[in-house]
N, C-alpha and C positions, 0 to 999 in steps of 0.2 A: 384299579383294575384288580380283580379277584385272581389270587394265585391258585393254581391247580394244586390239588392234594394228592402227594404220592400214594399209591396203592397200600393199603394196611396189609403188613406181612402177618399172615395168621401164625398164632402160636402152634407150633408143631410138637406133637409128642415124640419123645425119644425114638420110638420106632419107625417114625417117618423119615428120620434121616439116614444117610448111608453110614456105613461103619468106616469112613475114612477121614483122614486128616489132611486138609490142603496146606502145603508149605509154598511160600513164595519162591519162584525160581530165578529171580533176578533181584538186582538192587545191591545192597551192601554185602559184598562177597566175605566180609570179615567174620560173619556169623556162621557158626558151625552147620545151621540148618540148610545153608547154600550147597553143601557138599554132600550129594547123595550118599555117598559111601561113608560118611562120617555123621550120621544123625545121631545126636545125643541118645544115651541108652534109654532115659526115661521116656522118650517119645515112642521108640520102637517096642518097649516093653509093654505098652498099653495094649498090645495086640491089634491096634488098628491099622488098617490098610492106608499107606502113606501116599498121596498123589501130589504131584508138583504142578504148579499153575503159575500164570503170571497175568497181569492186566495189560500187558502192552501189545499192541498190534504191530507185528514185525513187517507187514506189508508197507512199502514204501509209496505206493501208488495212492491216488485220491480215493477216498471212501465215500460213497453217497450216504445221504442221510439216512436212507432206507437200510443199507447195509451196516452203517454204524449203530442204528438202533438194535438191528438183529443180533449183532456181536456183542452189545451190552446185555441184551435180555439172555442171550446164551450164557454169559459169564454169571449174571445173577442166578440163573437155574444151577449152574455149577456150584456156586457158592451155598444155595438153599440146601443142596444134597449132602453137604459136608456136615460132619458131626462137630469139627472144630476147625478153625483156621489159625494158623501161627504165622505170622508175617511181620516184615520190618518195612512194608510198602504202605504208603499213606492210602492208595486206592484200595488196597486189600483190606485195610481196617474200615473204610468208608462202606464198601461192598458188604462186608460182614455185618455192619449196623443196619443197612438198608433191608438185607435179607433176612435178619434176625438170626444169624449164625454166630454161635459162641465163638469169640476171637481173643487170642492172645496177641497183643501188638507190641513188638520189640522196637525199641528205640534205634534208628539208623545213625549213620556217621555223622550226618548234619543236624540231627536233633529234630527234624521236621515232624516225625511220627509222634514224638513225645509232645511237642508242642501243640499239635492238633488233637492229640487225644483229650485235651482240655474240654473241647466241645462235646465229646462223647462220653465222658466220665460217668454220666448219670445212668447210662445204660448197663444194667446188671450183667449183661452177656458180653460186654467188651471189657477187657482189662489190658493193663499196661505192665510190661517187664522191661527194666531198664537194661537188663542183659540176659543172654541165654541161660545163665545159671540160676535164674529164678523160674525157669519153666517147670522144675520138679515138682515145686511146692504149689503152683498154680493149676497144673494139669488136672488133678482129681476133681476139684470144684468146677472147673471149666468143662470137664467131659460129661459132667451130669447136671449142668445148669438147665432149669425148667422155664425160667421166664425170659422168653426170647422175642417179646413183642416190640416192633419198633414204632415209638411213639411220634408218628408224623406230625400230629397236631402240636405237639410240644415244640418240636424243632421250627414248625411254621411260625408259632408264636415268638420264638426267639429272634426271628428275623423281621418282625413286623416294623419295627423302627427303621431298619435298612430299607425295606419295601416302601414305607412312607416317604423317607428321604429321596428315593429315586422317583417317585411319582411326580 
């Protein structure tokens, strides 16, 4: 059975992105980025508008497939508009990868983000920071990164053996 290929995220010039930085609004609350009034000075000093978001649906009721697809596509659009995402959430890092949005992924308390970064480390627009203190040195390069193409074909090939096994 042929696997569908995810849509190719076009490489966007710097001017097509918004002038905002998305910060995860949930998750490991030990990170300073979780507290809006305590953003590290190196983030706020960039002059970027900081926007908080999350990838959790807070509605406890059942969500139809159509509504779920709409929510995911809206979240992808939000990520595409950002100039940079800083997150300690696995889905924040994955959404950044898929949408071609530069991302600094911070490890979380259980180490899950760091472990899964292994699968995305070849993407030049996704980088990993062990802790918030590493942000200052990573921000300049990540704010100006040009290569944001999501290589869907590359990732599809990585899973060929799993697809064969499941067939």
